[in-house]
N, C-alpha and C positions, 0 to 999 in steps of 0.2 A: 243743766252742766254735766255733758254725757261723759261717763265713765272714760274713755276711750281717748279723752284731751291730755295732754300733756301738760303740766302743771306751768304757769310763768315761772321766772326766776325768781325764786321769793326763799327765805331763809325757812330750813325745818319746823320750828316751831307756829309758822303761818300756814303751814301745809297740815297740819296734825289733823283737821278735820277732813282732809280728802287724800290721806294715807301717805305712805313716805316715799312714793315714784320722785325720782330725778329725771327732768327731763333728758333724752339722750345727748342734748348740744351743751349741758351743762357737766355732762362727765369727763370733758375734756381739761376741766379745772382742777388741779391738785386738791384732792380731800374731795371731790365735789362740791367745792366753793360755789354758788351760784354766780355766775356773770354777772359785773358790774358794767351794765348799760346807762350811759352819761347824757345828758340833755347834749351835750357835745355832739354825740352822733347822731341823735335826731335831727341836730341843728344841720350836721355836717352834709348827710344823704336824702334828705327831705327839704328842711326850710330853705337853704342857698342854692339847691338845685331846682327851686321852683315847683315841687311837688306836694307843697301843703294847698291842701284841701278847704282848711280855716274851717275845720269841723270842732275843733276847741276839744276834743277830747283828751289831749294831753295837759290842759290846763285844769281839768277837770276831775284827772286820775291822780293829779302829784299830792301824796301825803304831806307835803311841809310847804306846801305853796310856793314853790319856786318860780313856778311857771306864767308869764302875766301875757298881755297883748301890747305889741307896741303900736306907734301909729300906724303903720300900713295895715293893721291888723292880721298881724303874725304872731304866732308864740313868741316869745323871748323870755331870756332867764334873768329873774329878778334878786335872787341872791343864791348861795350856795347849794349846790347841787349834790344830793347826798347817792348818787349812782345806782338809783333801786330798781332802774330798770323801766320801771312800768309807763312812762312818756315814750318809749321805744314800743314795749307789748303792744299797747292800746292804739297805737295811730295806723289808721286802717291805710298807709300807704308805706308805714314803717314795720313792724312788727305782728301786726294783726293781720292774720289771713282772715279778709274781711268775707268770703266765701263759704271758709267753715263757719260762722259765724252766722249765716243764714240757716243751716241744716242744724244747727245747734239751738237756733229761736224756733224753727217752723218743722223740722224734723224732717225726713229722707227725702221725702216730695218736693220740698221747697227751694231747688234750686233749677227748675224747665220751666221755659217758658217765661208766664209772668208769675210764678209760683204754682201754691198750692189752695186758692182761696176757698173761704166758706161761700161766698156770692158775691156779685157782680152785678152794677147798677150803673144807668146812667140816670142821674136826679139833679133838680134844680130848687131852689127853694123860692116859695111862692111870694113871701113878704117884700114890700117894697125896696127894704132896706139893700137889696142883692145890684142896684143900680150899680154900687162903687165895688162892688166885690169882683173876684177871678171866676170867669166861668158861672157855675151855679151856685154857687157861695154856700158851696158844704162842708169847708171847713169851719167857718164862721158859724154855723149853723148847730155845727156838732156841739163848738163850745159854749155855745148859746146854753145850749141844754145841758150840758155836764154843770155849766154853774147853776142853773135855775133849778138843777135836781139837788143840788149840795152834793156832787160827786166831786168836784172840784174845788179848790180854793184860789185855783188863779191858772194862768196858760199860759205858755212863754210862748209869744210869737213875735212878727218882727212889725216895726213902726219905722217911722223914716224919722232920720237925721234933721235936730231943728236948725243945724246948720249947714248942711249940704242936701239939697234935694235929691230925692231918690238913691241916698244912701240906707241902706236897712241898717238898723239897731235892734236888740235886743229888748222885749220888755216883758214883764208879767203883770198881763190883762188880770183885771180881779173882777168885772163888770161885764155882760152884756154889751153896754154902751163902749167900752173901751176895744171890745173885740169887732165890733160893726166900724167904729172910726176908722181902724187899723186894717180892715177887709183889702183885700187884691193883694198882689206879689210884687215882688222885688227879686232881682238878680242878680244878687251878691249875698255871701254868706254873714251872719250876723255874731258868729263868736257866741251863739246861744248858750253852750254848757259852760261856759265863762260866767254867766248868768247865776249861776246855782250856788255860787259863792253865799255864804250864810250873811255876809252883808247887806248883800243885794234883797234877799229874802227880808231880812228882820225889817230892812227899810220897808218892805212891803205891808209884811204882815206883823206889825210892832209889838201885838198883845199875843202873838199864836205861841202855844209850846210848838216847837219845830216839828219834833217826832209824831203830833198828830197830821204834818200837812201833807196835802194831796194834790197834785199837779198833773197838768197835762204837758206837751210840748208838739210842736209845728216843725219839722225840720227837713231837709233834703235826707236822701236815704243814708248817705255817711255820716249824719249826726244821728240817726237811729240805731245803726250800726254800733255805733258807741257806746250809746245808753245801754242799750241791750248786754256788750260786753261787760262793762260797769257793774250793772246789776247782777251778773251771776259771780260775783266773788264778793266776799264777806269781809272787805277791807277796809280799812279807816283809809278815806279822800281828804282828811283837812279840812280846810274851810266849806268844802263843796260837798261832805258828808250827808248831811239833812236833806241836799238838794237833789242829790243821786237817788236815795232812797226814798223820795216824795213821789218821785216820775209813776204815774200807775197808767195814764192813757198816751199813745204816742200814735201820731197821723204824719205821713211820710208822703210829702210833695213829689209827684213823678218828674225826673230830673234827667238829662242828658249831661247837662253844664252849666257850671256857675262861673261867674264872671268876677274879675278884677273891678272893682268900682271908677277908679280912677281912668283906668283904660278903656271900660265901656262906656261908661257916660260923659267924660270927660274928654278922650281922645274921640273913641269913633261917633259920639252922638253928637257933641259939642264942637269941636273941633272938626273933624271931620264933614259931618254932614249939616253943621249949624242948626242944629236941635239944641238951645239951651233947656236945662235939666228942669228949670223953674216954668218951659211951656209945658210940658208933659204934663199930662192928665191920668194916661193908664198905658202900659205896657202888655205886650203878651208875646208868647210864641206858639203859634197855630200852623199846623199844615209845613212844617219846615222855613216858616216865616217869620220875621223878626217884624212886630206891629207894634206904632207908636202913635198915639191919639192926642189932641191938645185938649184945652180947657172948652173948647165948642163939640167936644165930640167928634171933631173931623180927624179921619185919620192923615197922618201927616209922612208916616214912614209904612212902608211894608216892602221888605228885602230879605232874600235868601241868608236865615241864619249862619250858613257858611262864610258867609263875608265878615263876619264878628267872630269868628273861633281864635284870631292872634290876640285877642282880649280876653280870652277863656281862660279857667284856672288850667295850669299843665297837669296839675295831679288828678283833674277829671277823666283826661286820657284813660287812665288805668282802673276806670270804674265801671262794672258791669252791672249794677242795681240800677236800672233806670227807674222800676217801681216800686220801690223801699220793701223788700223781702221780710225785713227783721219787724216792720210797723205792723201793730194793731190794726190800721186803716191806711190805703194808700189813695190818694187824690190826685187826678191831674183831668186834662182834657183831652187827650189822645183817647178815640174810641169813641167819642160823642157827638152829638153832633153840637151848635153852634148855642150856647147859653146853657148848656149842659156840660154837667162834671161826671169824669168817671170815677167809680166808687168802687175799690177792690177790698172787701172786707176778710182779713185774716186769722183773725182769733175770736174769743168769745166774749174777749173786752170788747176788740171791736163792733162785733155782733150787740153787745149793749150799746153803744155809741150808736149804731145805726138805728135801733128800734127805739131808742128816746127821741131821734130828730124824724124817725119815718112820718109822725103826721105833719108835719111841717113843710113834706116835698112833694113836688110833682118827679112821678119815678118811672121806670120801666126796665125791664132786662138791659144788660149793657149791650151797645148797639154793634158794637162791632171788637169782638176779643183779638180776631185777628189783627187788628193795627197796632193794640198793644202788645200782643207776643211778638208781632216781627219787630216791632222798637225795643221791644227787649232782647231780641236775638243781635239786630243791628247792634246794639249796643254793648252786648257780650262780645261781637266780634271786633270791635275796635277795640276794646279793653284787651281783649288777646294779642292784638297787634303791638299795644303799648308797652304790656306788662313785660318786664325782663324776667320775672321768675316763673315758674309752672301756674298754673289757675287751677285746684285742686280742692274741691270741697268735703275729701275725704282725709286730707290730710291734717297733720296737728295745727290747732289754733293758733300759733306763735311759731316764729322762726327768728333767728338773733340777728344781731347787729350785723356778724361776720358770715351768717349767711347769704344777707341781703348786699354785702361788699362785693363779695364772690359774684352773685347774679347779675348786678349793676354796675360794677367797676368801680366804684368807689371804695377812695382812702379805706383800709380794714382798720387802722387805728389813728384817728383823727388827733392826734394828742400834741403838746408840744414835747418832742423828743428829749428837751435839756432837762425835763424834770419825769421821771421815770414811775407811772404807773398814776401821774397826777393828769388830770384833763387839762386842755390849753385853756388861755385868758379866757377865751370865750364861755367857760363854763363855769 
């Protein structure tokens, strides 16, 4: 954490190891008392506004396990909120200025083009299991090597729901076989950080001392931003504490948008185009096209991705992080020919992952850096158009609900007016 960052809204005793500075937006409160931002405000400004990107950072950050996930895959309050402000502060569509997190994680040069990588490659795995993998199979190969070398005990990845075809759910994979079985991409969020709950981890590692646990996480750039922000603060994250601290390796999947499962698979594919999800073997987004194959490996859909934008998560419009600036490694298809993955190595930890995997790969220098940089710049421009607040990597990492309410034109006090100072019934 850099010294020029203000602190989140926290009592003085929690901030003692980082000095006694009080954020400027706290000084408006009598006696310097930190503001109390409740889940009500996050719900009002982000979730009810359709801006939630389902990264589940709010679930992981809550110190009293107040936030769960409802049947629509959205954060919901499950018990009394204590108004600690953390769910607001760490939400990439709420109080977390995510572009500031890029610079905190990667340094001064990590905010231009595709960032400031150590190295870049186009690569694919030689092994025959790659048939069902996405592009070059790099993500799966890296996880396998980390497991085989004992670097990690498990990896949080996506698996397919047993009840709803092509709906992604989180899984802690603990063997190479599990990684291979679940190779490939889905196009809805898994709420993966919810799975850092100690109950999920204890079910997977019943005999392990959780203080010794080491995990990798594969996720969209917003998920990795949340993880990096969480790990910057020595706080108690309730039932997610051991899981947050266990993450040692992060892989970002290059992403311009994610989709609501029911709108994308149910409405757009099945209802509008007559493609039942059970008939789909593979999906991919390449060259601006949504592509779908059936179980005979026949392409049954190739259509401009723009035609599916009404099924995308609205909050994705505000994201300027196509490549995953905060990850150890970023992987995607843009910039490499068919069957190859583009691999951006961003950290020394990422370099370690690459060197472990390199003997299994057919690789060369990244084929088209300009394609990645161009799409990253396009993504930034789209985010600039959608953001109602200034985009400023040099500004403080956190901003208050009241600042957000002013910028976005939402109710600055979404409380029940009949009960002064208390959250409304939704909190």
